[in-house]
VEXFITI-5512 format. One line per 8 residues: their letters; for each residue y, x, z of C-alpha. Coordinates in nm, 4 decimals, decimal comma. Layout:
BEGIN
A	Y/X/Z; ... $
***
This chain:
BEGIN
MGERFDVV	-0,3523/-1,1690/2,5547; -0,6082/-1,1153/2,2794; -0,7253/-0,7945/2,1137; -0,4505/-0,5454/2,0301; -0,4438/-0,3345/1,7148; -0,2737/-0,0087/1,6254; -0,1827/-0,1460/1,2814; -0,1782/-0,4962/1,1363 $
TIGVHIVD	-0,1455/-0,5149/0,7576; -0,0127/-0,8344/0,5989; 0,0055/-0,9246/0,2335; -0,1658/-0,8538/-0,0956; -0,5470/-0,8498/-0,1073; -0,6934/-0,7694/-0,4480; -1,0332/-0,6964/-0,6009; -1,0032/-0,4169/-0,8574 $
ILGRPVEA	-1,2467/-0,3650/-1,1438; -1,1888/-0,0162/-1,2844; -1,3373/0,1736/-1,5771; -1,2797/0,5257/-1,7062; -1,1926/0,6835/-1,9382; -1,0286/0,4229/-2,1640; -0,7860/0,5185/-2,4402; -0,8015/0,1973/-2,6434 $
IPGGQGIA	-0,9608/-0,1471/-2,6291; -1,2174/-0,1795/-2,9108; -1,1247/-0,4261/-3,1836; -1,3212/-0,7412/-3,2531; -1,6633/-0,7355/-3,0886; -1,6674/-0,3554/-3,0581; -1,7940/-0,1634/-2,7568; -1,6720/0,1563/-2,5898 $
LLDEIRMT	-1,8991/0,3585/-2,3623; -1,7430/0,4658/-2,0312; -1,8372/0,7254/-1,7729; -1,7834/0,5023/-1,4707; -1,7082/0,1447/-1,3614; -1,6322/0,0474/-1,0001; -1,5281/-0,2566/-0,7974; -1,3040/-0,1817/-0,4987 $
VAGTAAGT	-1,0893/-0,3427/-0,2306; -0,7276/-0,2899/-0,3360; -0,3732/-0,4062/-0,2775; -0,0923/-0,2870/-0,0575; -0,2313/-0,4684/0,2469; -0,6067/-0,4615/0,1861; -0,6405/-0,1130/0,0354; -0,4147/0,0334/0,3023 $
AVDLARLG	-0,6216/-0,1365/0,5750; -0,9493/0,0104/0,4440; -0,7998/0,3599/0,4310; -0,6590/0,3210/0,7836; -1,0007/0,2179/0,9145; -1,1666/0,5164/0,7456; -0,9144/0,7408/0,9215; -1,0132/0,5944/1,2574 $
VKTATIGL	-0,7177/0,3612/1,3137; -0,7862/0,0257/1,4822; -0,6716/-0,2128/1,2092; -0,6541/-0,5873/1,1463; -0,5448/-0,7547/0,8256; -0,3894/-1,0913/0,7384; -0,4317/-1,2268/0,3875; -0,5656/-1,5016/0,1668 $
VGDDELGR	-0,8609/-1,5185/-0,0725; -1,0151/-1,7888/-0,2882; -1,3359/-1,9789/-0,2208; -1,5233/-1,7601/-0,4655; -1,7540/-1,4619/-0,4954; -1,4650/-1,2175/-0,5260; -1,3141/-1,3380/-0,2004; -1,6431/-1,3267/-0,0152 $
WLTHKMSS	-1,7133/-0,9773/-0,1452; -1,3654/-0,8509/-0,0507; -1,3864/-0,9886/0,3036; -1,7380/-0,8536/0,3585; -1,6487/-0,5113/0,2199; -1,3392/-0,4795/0,4395; -1,5334/-0,5867/0,7459; -1,8074/-0,3338/0,6699 $
EGVDTTRI	-1,5398/-0,0638/0,6600; -1,4310/-0,1502/1,0153; -1,1264/-0,3673/0,9411; -1,0876/-0,6826/1,1521; -1,0940/-0,9537/0,8825; -1,0995/-1,2637/1,1042; -0,7476/-1,3491/0,9844; -0,8293/-1,3521/0,6123 $
AVDPRTQT	-0,8013/-1,7201/0,5250; -0,9661/-1,9032/0,2339; -0,7819/-2,1359/-0,0064; -0,9874/-2,3178/-0,2727; -0,6873/-2,4035/-0,4934; -0,7038/-2,0831/-0,6951; -0,9064/-1,7664/-0,7359; -0,8975/-1,4472/-0,5334 $
SATMLPIR	-0,6368/-1,2063/-0,6709; -0,7928/-0,9521/-0,9054; -0,7037/-0,6748/-1,1470; -0,8807/-0,5081/-1,4392; -0,7776/-0,1441/-1,4783; -0,8670/0,0632/-1,7858; -0,8021/0,4154/-1,6585; -0,6817/0,6720/-1,9137 $
HNGQRPAL	-0,7935/1,0359/-1,9310; -0,4729/1,1470/-1,7565; -0,5203/0,9074/-1,4646; -0,2633/0,6507/-1,5779; -0,3592/0,2917/-1,5074; -0,2306/-0,0013/-1,7104; -0,3183/-0,3244/-1,5315; -0,4304/-0,6753/-1,6219 $
HVKGTNAL	-0,3633/-0,8857/-1,3119; -0,4187/-1,2377/-1,1778; -0,1860/-1,3235/-0,8867; -0,4297/-1,5815/-0,7523; -0,4225/-1,6508/-0,3799; -0,1648/-1,3811/-0,3019; 0,0976/-1,6205/-0,4381; -0,0046/-1,8805/-0,1752 $
LSLDHMDW	0,0017/-1,6622/0,1365; 0,2678/-1,8031/0,3712; 0,3919/-1,8084/0,7295; 0,1314/-2,0780/0,8001; -0,1346/-1,8053/0,7767; 0,0250/-1,5728/1,0324; -0,1306/-1,5008/1,3726; 0,1834/-1,4344/1,5736 $
EVIESAKY	-0,0035/-1,3170/1,8809; -0,1781/-1,0362/1,6945; 0,1388/-0,9467/1,5012; 0,3565/-0,9321/1,8117; 0,1046/-0,7234/2,0073; 0,0532/-0,4567/1,7362; 0,2010/-0,1078/1,7495; 0,2778/-0,1079/1,3759 $
VHVGGACL	0,3102/-0,4025/1,1370; 0,2836/-0,3180/0,7677; 0,3766/-0,5757/0,5029; 0,2377/-0,4806/0,1638; 0,2939/-0,6400/-0,1748; 0,6501/-0,7689/-0,1880; 0,7279/-0,9142/-0,5346; 0,3755/-1,0564/-0,5773 $
MDSLDGEP	0,3778/-1,3001/-0,2833; 0,5595/-1,6075/-0,4108; 0,5354/-1,8004/-0,0820; 0,6035/-1,5071/0,1508; 0,8637/-1,2967/-0,0294; 1,2195/-1,2985/0,1000; 1,3137/-1,4839/0,4176; 0,9509/-1,5479/0,5314 $
TAEILRRA	0,8784/-1,1737/0,5186; 1,2025/-1,1094/0,7070; 1,0795/-1,3500/0,9768; 0,7602/-1,1468/1,0177; 0,9523/-0,8205/1,0405; 1,2079/-0,9633/1,2867; 0,9443/-1,1032/1,5191; 0,7393/-0,7840/1,5073 $
QAAGAKTS	1,0424/-0,5703/1,5936; 1,1522/-0,8072/1,8702; 0,8081/-0,7668/2,0273; 0,8342/-0,3867/2,0147; 0,6347/-0,3073/1,7013; 0,7505/-0,0659/1,4347; 0,7631/-0,2175/1,0879; 0,6957/-0,0858/0,7391 $
LDLLALAD	0,7078/-0,2431/0,3956; 0,5631/-0,1498/0,0573; 0,5999/-0,3354/-0,2711; 0,4568/-0,3967/-0,6150; 0,7817/-0,4162/-0,8058; 0,8219/-0,6275/-1,1175; 1,1172/-0,5368/-1,3394; 1,2359/-0,8993/-1,3604 $
ADFARIFG	1,2017/-0,9725/-0,9874; 1,4917/-1,1194/-0,7909; 1,5366/-0,8153/-0,5689; 1,8345/-0,9592/-0,3799; 1,6318/-1,2632/-0,2729; 1,3150/-1,0691/-0,1974; 1,4615/-0,7721/-0,0106; 1,8069/-0,8801/0,1005 $
PCLAHIDY	1,6911/-1,0576/0,4191; 1,4352/-0,7851/0,4977; 1,6041/-0,4462/0,4723; 1,7707/-0,4525/0,8136; 1,4323/-0,5177/0,9771; 1,2331/-0,2351/0,8125; 1,1781/0,0770/1,0209; 0,9983/0,2591/0,7357 $
FLPNDDDA	1,0482/0,1559/0,3727; 0,7656/0,2976/0,1588; 0,8431/0,2596/-0,2145; 0,7702/0,5031/-0,4936; 1,0689/0,6643/-0,6643; 1,0838/0,4151/-0,9535; 1,0661/0,1187/-0,7153; 1,3395/0,2630/-0,4936 $
LMVSGQST	1,5706/0,2808/-0,7959; 1,4845/-0,0723/-0,9088; 1,5339/-0,2326/-0,5678; 1,8618/-0,0525/-0,5035; 1,9994/-0,0728/-0,8570; 2,0926/0,2952/-0,8374; 2,0301/0,5744/-1,0897; 1,9376/0,8644/-0,8575 $
RADAIRWL	1,7106/0,8945/-0,5556; 1,9972/1,0192/-0,3376; 2,2042/0,7131/-0,4248; 1,9056/0,4830/-0,3699; 1,8432/0,6299/-0,0249; 2,2092/0,5901/0,0672; 2,2155/0,2309/-0,0625; 1,8985/0,1323/0,1242 $
QDHGVGST	2,0211/0,2841/0,4486; 2,3635/0,1235/0,4081; 2,1743/-0,2075/0,3908; 1,9952/-0,1411/0,7184; 1,6679/0,0376/0,6424; 1,5706/0,2614/0,9328; 1,4076/0,5378/0,7276; 1,3066/0,5765/0,3645 $
VITLGADG	0,9700/0,7351/0,2861; 0,9530/0,7623/-0,0928; 0,6504/0,8857/-0,2867; 0,7269/1,1104/-0,5842; 0,3904/1,1463/-0,7576; 0,3020/1,5097/-0,8248; 0,6337/1,6108/-0,6661; 0,5209/1,4953/-0,3222 $
ASYAPNGG	0,7306/1,2717/-0,1009; 1,0731/1,2325/0,0539; 1,1648/1,1284/0,4085; 1,5185/1,0430/0,5124; 1,6177/0,8922/0,8480; 1,9208/0,6663/0,8499; 2,2218/0,8949/0,8700; 2,0124/1,2099/0,8306 $
AEIRAAAF	1,9330/1,4535/0,5534; 1,6438/1,4075/0,3118; 1,3330/1,6174/0,3802; 1,0798/1,6744/0,1015; 0,7193/1,7874/0,1131; 0,4794/1,8848/-0,1648; 0,1724/1,6969/-0,2800; -0,1632/1,8696/-0,2815 $
DVKVVDTT	-0,2751/2,0344/-0,6051; -0,5684/1,8271/-0,7281; -0,7240/1,7313/-1,0600; -0,6045/1,3734/-1,1047; -0,8764/1,1293/-1,2098; -0,7067/0,7979/-1,1272; -0,3763/0,7175/-0,9533; -0,4856/0,3668/-0,8480 $
GCGDAFSA	-0,4192/0,3135/-0,4782; -0,2525/0,6481/-0,4163; 0,0585/0,4791/-0,2790; -0,1514/0,2565/-0,0522; -0,3415/0,5628/0,0653; -0,0142/0,7424/0,1345; 0,0986/0,4484/0,3479; -0,2309/0,4576/0,5382 $
GFLTGLVE	-0,2011/0,8304/0,6019; 0,1627/0,8002/0,7058; 0,0848/0,5212/0,9529; -0,2156/0,7165/1,0810; 0,0120/1,0105/1,1552; 0,2514/0,7861/1,3464; -0,0338/0,6296/1,5448; -0,1534/0,9809/1,6322 $
GRDPVGAM	0,1915/1,0574/1,7739; 0,3258/1,2771/1,4948; 0,6920/1,2683/1,4022; 0,7700/1,1056/1,0628; 0,7717/1,4407/0,8790; 0,4299/1,5248/1,0204; 0,3105/1,1749/0,9357; 0,4376/1,2224/0,5794 $
EVGLATGS	0,2123/1,5292/0,5520; -0,0915/1,3169/0,6461; 0,0204/1,0580/0,3906; 0,0469/1,3179/0,1161; -0,3031/1,4433/0,1899; -0,4470/1,0905/0,1870; -0,2724/0,9975/-0,1363; -0,3736/1,3233/-0,3018 $
IVATGLGS	-0,7423/1,2977/-0,2101; -0,7632/0,9415/-0,3432; -0,6312/1,0631/-0,6798; -0,9458/1,2761/-0,7227; -1,1756/0,9802/-0,7975; -1,1901/0,6298/-0,9408; -1,0410/0,3530/-0,7282; -0,8206/0,3084/-0,4238 $
DAGLTDRA	-1,0763/0,4459/-0,1764; -1,2079/0,7429/-0,3780; -1,2566/1,0735/-0,2002; -1,1526/0,9451/0,1435; -1,4401/0,9465/0,3901; -1,3035/0,9964/0,7424; -1,0447/1,1878/0,9430; -1,2573/1,5025/0,9609 $
GLDLFIAT	-1,3002/1,5007/0,5827; -0,9254/1,4687/0,5375; -0,8641/1,7597/0,7739; -1,1046/1,9730/0,5695; -0,9218/1,8725/0,2505; -0,5877/1,9758/0,4048; -0,7274/2,3091/0,5196; -0,8837/2,4003/0,1837 $
TSRHPMA	-0,6428/2,2573/-0,0767; -0,3291/2,4285/-0,2035; 0,0013/2,2512/-0,2645; 0,1391/2,1399/-0,5980; 0,4713/2,3095/-0,6822; 0,7720/2,0815/-0,6305; 1,0256/2,0342/-0,9097 $
***
């Protein structure tokens, strides 16, 4: 038996280039002066893995990058953060996935994205020994993984559960995605489904969060853990009542990566032995602190820093 990890993340690995504040793209050859530009590790597998490592969780990641400078930078940066990156493969057929994000004054983040190597990640890249020995297996990026979405993802979740791991799944929903194909085989093998509120409605085809939760649980999801932006988050175990908790009251600079940070905090809480409601509180703190700066890792230093943030930051009122 090889090395065992608390969490293994599988899926989307992205390099983000972010600038703020941007209200409009200059016409012609014009130039706009910004306050800040950053390059960060991002994506629902990679960004979550970096945040987990910063919180002290033993984490490995499985993904695919191109044979290019972006891929080499991403792998080096993740490794320097303490993530085991030995299972990030290289494919020279296309570039490393990347996004340009012009961040508005209010923290909103329109995106210009290249799918790149995330579309080529497949079951051939999986390390079943490390997956089946993990405590938690987190698949991040459904809808952007052309070769892994649907039945291949279900295979990962099934094998992880059969080996005793708890599973979670996050997504990057596209409005025209084939949700039945992508999620239909997977839902019964997800212990914790981690969408935001808009994504939960899109995947389920329902018009209210209560109906979406009921639909997802009727299709086999163990628990829903739905992020609600400034209104916090919602946890509902299958067959149980919804429990909500408030976000922290922060000045929002950029919402990039807040969902990934929430997932990292939630999984950290579970690894620490908290119940899901307690883990949701850690997730809310992690997501909230990341919103205070530019990029998916902003504001998050370590577990002690997060504890200080929790102790000194008030809650945002819930609607």
